[in-house]
Residue, then its C-alpha position, 0 to 999 in steps of 0.5 A: x500500500x502506498x500512502x502519504x504520512x501524517x505528522x506525528x501527534x505532539x500530544x503523544x506520551x514522552x519517550x521517558x514515560x512510554x517505551x513504545x514512544x522511545x522505540x519509535x523515536x529510536x527507529x525514526x532517528x535511524x531512518x534519517x538516512x537509508x538503513x534497515x530497522x528490524x522490529x521483533x516481538x512475540x505474537x500479539x505484541x503490536x509489531x504491526x501497530x508499530x509499523x503503522x505508527x511509523x508510517x503515519x509519522x513519516x514525512x514522505x511516501x510509504x510503501x507497505x507490504x508484507x508476507x502472507x502465511x498461505x503464500x509464503x512460497x510466492x517469490x518476492x510477494x511481500x515486495x510486490x505488494x509494497x510497490x504494486x508492480x511485478x518484479x523480476x524474480x530470477x535475480x536477487x540483484x535485479x530485484x533489489x534494484x527494481x525495488x530501490x528505483x521505486x522507493x528512492x527517498x520513501x519508506x519501505x515497510x515489510x510486515x510479518x517477514x517470518x512469512x516471506x520467501x527466501x528471495x525477499x529476505x535475501x534482497x532486503x540488505x541490498x535494498x536497505x543499502x540505498x533506501x529506508x526499510x523497516x521490517x517486522x519479524x515475529x519471534x519465534x520464526x523459521x528463517x534460516x540461521x544464515x538469513x537471520x545472520x545476514x539481516x542482523x549484519x545489515x540492520x542499523x537497529x534491531x528493536x524488540x516491541x516493548x510490552x504496554x506499561x501497566x498504566x496503559x494496559x490497565x486503561x485499555x482493559x477499563x476502556x474495553x470492560x468498563x464494568x470490570x472490578x479492580x480484581x478482574x482488571x488486575x488479573x487481565x493485566x497480569x495474564x496478558x503481560x503487556x501484550x496488546x492483543x492478549x489485553x484486548x482478547x481478555x478484556x472483551x471476554x471479561x466484558x462479555x461475562x459481565x454483560x451475560x453475552x456469549x464469550x467472543x473468544x470461546x471458539x478461538x481468538x486471533x491471538x490463539x491462532x497467532x500463538x499456535x502458528x508461532x509455537x509451531x516454529x519452536x522445537x518440541x522441547x520448547x513447546x512442551x516447556x511453554x505448555x508446562x508454564x501454562x499448566x503450572x500457572x506460575x513461574x518455575x525453575x528452568x530445570x523443571x521445564x527441561x531443555x526448551x527454556x533457552x529457546x523460549x528465552x531467545x524467542x522473547x516468550x519468557x524471562x529467565x532470571x536466576x534460573x527461574x522462567x517466567x512467561x511474559x504473558x501467562x495467557x500465551x502460556x495458557x494457550x500453549x497448554x490448550x494446544x496440547x492434545x489429550x494424551x500430551x496434556x495428561x502426560x505433562x500433568x503427570x510429569x509435573x505432579x512428580x516434581x511440584x509440591x504435594x498441594x499442587x501435585x494433587x490438582x495435576x493428578x486430578x486434571x490428568x484423570x488419576x482420581x485415586x492418586x489425587x485423592x491420596x496426595x490431597x489428603x496427605x497434603x491437607x494434613x501437612x498444611x498450616x493454612x485453614x484456607x488451603x486445608x479446606x481447598x485440598x480436602x474439598x478437592x479430595x471429596x469432589x473427585x469422580x469415581x473415588x470412594x471418600x473415607x468417612x473420616x476424610x469427609x468429616x475432616x473436609x466439612x470441618x475445614x470448610x467451616x473453619x474457612x467460613x464456607x458453610x455451603x461447602x460443608x453441607x455439600x460434603x456431608x449433606x443437609x438436614x434432609x439428605x445426609x451422607x451415610x457414615x458409620x454409627x460412631x461418627x453420626x454425632x460428629x456429622x450432626x454437630x458439623x451439620x448444625x454448625x454449618x446451618x448456624x453459619x447460614x443463619x438457620x438457628x432453628x435448624x441447627x438446634x434440630x440437627x443436634x437433637x439426637x446427639x447423646x449425652x454419652x458421646x465424646x466430651x468434645x462432641x457433647x460440648x459442641x452440641x451444647x454450644x449449638x443448642x445455646x447459640x441456637x436459642x440465643x437469637x430466638x429466646x433469651x430466657x430459654x438461653x439463660x436456662x440452658x446456660x444453667x444446665x450447661x454450667x451444671x454439666x461442664x462447669x463454670x469454665x468448660x474445657x470445650x473452647x467453643x462452649x466457653x465462647x458461647x457462654x461469653x456470648x450469652x453474657x454479652x447478649x444480656x450485657x453482663x458487666x465485663x462481657x467485652x472482656x469475656x468475648x475477647x478473652x474467649x476469642x483469644x483462648x480459642x485462637x491459642x487453643x487451636x479452635x480457630x472457628x470458635x475464635x472467629x465466632x467470638x470475634x464476630x459476636x464481639x463486633x456485632x455486639x459493640x456495633x449494636x450498642x453504638x460503640x462503632x469505633x471499637x467495633x470497627x477496630x475489632x473487625x479490622x484486627x480479626x480481618x487481618x488474622x483471617x487474611x493471614x490464615x487464607x480464610x477469605x470468607x471470614x476476612x470479607x465478613x470482617x472487612x464489610x462490618x468495619x466499613x459499615x461501622x465507619x459509614x455509620x459514624x460518618x467518617x471518610x465517606x468517599x473512602x467508604x464508598x470506594x472500598x465498599x464498592x470494590x468489595x461488592x465486586x467480589x464473590x462474598x458471603x451473603x452477610x458480607x455483601x449486605x454490610x458492604x452494600x449498606x455501607x456504600x449506600x449510606x455513604x452515597x445517600x448522605x452524599x446526595x447520590x440517592x439513585x445510586x444508593x437505591x440501586x445498590x440496596x436493591x441488589x443487596x437482597x435479603x439475608x443475614x444483614x437484612x436489618x442493616x439493609x432495611x434501615x439504610x433503605x428507610x433512611x435513603x427514602x427519607x433523604x429522598x423526600x419519601x416519608x411514607x416509605x421511610x415509616x413502613x412497618x418493619x418486617x425484621x427485628x434489629x439490634x438495639x442501635x439499628x432498632x433505635x435508628x429505625x424509630x428515629x427515621x420514622x419520627x422524622x418521616x412523621x414530622x415531614x408528613x405533618x403527623x404527630x408521630x410514627x404509626x402503631x408499628x413503631x409504638x411498641x418498639x424500644x427497650x431498656x437496652x437502647x444505647x444512651x444516645x438513642x434513649x435521649x433522642x427518643x425522649x426528645x422526640x416524644x416530647x417534641x422538645x427543642x431543648x431536649x435535642x441539644x443533650x441528645x446531639x452531644x450524646x451522638x457526638x462520638x457515635x455517629x456524626x450524621x445523627x448528631x447533625x439530625x438532632x441539631x436540625x430537630x432542635x432548630x426546626x422545632x424552636x420558633x425563636x431565631x435567637x435560639x434556633x439559628x446558632x444550633x442550625x449553624x452548628x448543624x450546617x458546619x458539621x454536615x459540611x465538614x462530614x460531606x452530608x450533602x442532603x442534611x446540609x441542604x436541610x440545615x440551610x433551608x431551615x436557616x432561610x426560614x430565619x432569613x439567614x442566607x448562607x453564601x455558597x461558592x458562586x460561579x465566577x469567570x473561569x469557574x464553569x465546569x468543562x464538558x469533561x468535568x460534567x461527564x465525569x461528575x454525572x458518572x460519579x452521581x450514578x455511583x460509578x467508581x473511578x475505574x469504570x469512569x476511566x473505562x467509559x470515557x477512555x481516559x486514565x484513572x489519574x485524569x478522572x481524579x483530576x477532573x473530580x478535584x477540579x469539579x470539587x474546587x469549582x463547586x466548593x464541595x468537600x467530597x466527590x459525592x457532594x460535587x456530583x450532587x451539586x453538579x446534577x443540581x446545576x444541570x437539572 
């Protein structure tokens, strides 16, 4: 193809920050005079794109051609395609002169030289002696060694196509899959290894999965074809080594991979450092593994199983179809590991292997490990639910019943958990009896506290005041916590510590979770967040992902309710809900993000997120946030609907407070009968004072209530000050209180409450100056676009993908919008922007 070049874009990245720009600059410098530039790279590395960019930046006529795989035997075809004339093919010298006479001061580009005929390859050095020539050469290739040597001798520059920098790779993935989570984006970038075609393929697959569309690459992508063609040019040992890296899914010692490693390194497919081979693109290695036929794959899996650690060997044997061997190795490896998460994975693998008769003790061990890792559904799959238990020897029935009950308790089915252990006899092993009584006690605790107290007395008579069973000791501490017996915090914390050091991580995590929930129920949100953070870190160290995410979500919920770092809460909770979470963790994370968004004025996004949270163990949390979002959105009827689920003391109090606000906004004297009977002596002090103030509708009583909320929840402190201001007709008393509410709301980014405070101030003829429009302070179109997406609840990564810009650029636009609108948080800026646009 012949074409006129365009001038290079001056906005392109600088050479220092962009290796592609550096390569293009080096090539352009070489091409100031006649000479040969060779650009090499692995399949999909962007060699053709580099040629195109050189073509676009060259100031002169460009002659572009290239080799074709199916016509590699046609003499001089790549050159004829470039100059568009028939060429003499009987003499290399005449061929070179014919091409030179047409190219002259132009630029000759030859793509895919690996598909070129020998005559073209032989003529290129002679052409480059008088013309500017750039060729791309895929690695690996089958050019004869003598031909490659002649090209290297003639080349003024021999350049390797660089991988895309991490930031550029991430931006590309976000553009193609804007709904992908950060974890998905990071995984795509890791697997692609900076290869543009791999990034494009994987990103489109991620987008298709998110949208529910068919996988566009399920039947083989362009990259898969290119990789297959390239690997065909490797010797068998190199192909096998690359496939082994794909099956391993990680770097490996060169000695493990065999003699093909050196060829892979020479082809630019792996990095070989200190004897460790790392695929530059793990996805290319996966494709290499996928190209093996079944016999080859089975043989390679077996070979790898003999040289990798046992925990990996079990998976390779399972993939090879050797279920019996995989079972033996998995059980042995599980006994040797110190990680709860890894033990659960290995034992669950052993139980799910086809054609293997799983020993009852292994099945029970797998169920126990799944519970410790926070996977109750996996436990029930292994030993069966209440109606479909697996058969085990009679001696093991009590153990199976206890495990089934524990799994049911973890899923929130407390009644079913009690029923599951009804048949466990008193003469069972002490450990089993202790676990049975623990489940009975915890099952009663949530349904009938008086019955739980009576059960406590029977347990103490049977097991003593300090039972030897660590889980039972923790359950007794939970009963003391439920009745708020003095010292209950120490009891739960010490029970968790004793269980942790005594080898009962499940009891330790349950105790820690009960501590977090009870502290939060009492309004001690800072303490609850700290306890959740500590417990979450301990779970992370043990690879107990399900428990870890539960604690992380609870920490975010407490932080959101306190009204601290709302933007950070929204970001972290949004990232967390992009993962696969236990139901209770999903509920807490969704409630945290939705409350932060609703307080920041992003009410549509908050409602959408709450709708997706559904019902589950965190239903009470989601229920109150839904009511609060409705009230903030001016829908008092929805905020005062009758509650369907009971709630802990703090949440129950917040529901009643919201109902009072809804009644006030609706012109009613108070909430309807559904809330009249709610409330108890267990109300946290701040709730009690607020309810007393609402009962009296006394402006004076709301001042002390606001002080009680100061260290608990900033948003409730603001609401009490608002109530004091709107219920007092005296401007002298109301205005100072409302000004205080305005200041606190503005500092915390509580946009909706800030608006209510300013409306109340206007009733007393106090008009607050807000940052007005000044020359040069108008939002740009791009800033409006960004803030519109923020208002929809889109996180930075998705905004960057949808607009085709980097994350840093998104944040720059958000900060600029905040400055121009006088907003303290991104959510406030988004709300103000939407207000100005409507």
